[in-house]
N, C-alpha and C positions, 0 to 999 in steps of 0.2 A: 716053565711053562704058568701061564696064568690061565686059570681057568674060571668054572661057574656052573652052577648048577640050577636049574630051572628044570623044573616040577620031576624034579626024580632021576635027569642026566644032567652026565657033568659033560662040559662041552669047553674045546679049546680057545682061547679068546684070538690065538693068535693064526685059527686057520677058521677063523668068522670072515665076511664079507665087513665093511665101516660099518654097513646096515646094520647087519645082525651085530654085532660090536652096540652099538647103540642101541638096539633092543635090549638086547640082554642085560646092559648097566641099567636102561629104564626098568626093567622088570627086578633087579636086586635092590634096587634102589624103593621100590612100591613094595616091593617085601619087607627090605626093612623098617619101610613108614608102617606099615601095616601089622606089624612086630609091634611095634612104639604104641601106635592106637590101642594094641588088643590091651599091651599093659597096662595103659593109660586108664581106660576101660575098668581093668579088675581093681585098679586103686580108686577111681570116684566106685563102684558099687562099694567094697568093701567101706569108707567113707559113708557112703551114702545109708549105708545099713549099719551102722555104727552113731547117724545122728538120731535115727530113725527108734535107735534102742534106747535113745536117752530121754529121746521126746516120751516112750510109753513108759519109762520110769520116772519122768518127773509128773505125768500124768497119775500114774498110780501113788504117787505120795503126794498128788494131791488131795487124793478121797480120804486117803488115810484119815 
């Protein structure tokens, strides 16, 4: 039995209509893409903050 979970509810894909299976697959794919996008935003935020810190240190070293 193949299942999918949408908004906290588990569905048996075999019990869904072809249209419902297609929609469930779209939802699952979009959930994966949203998770990946969040991961990428987290990485970019950390990287941006690191570069900002390096920039601030560079400015501070010039003032000395």
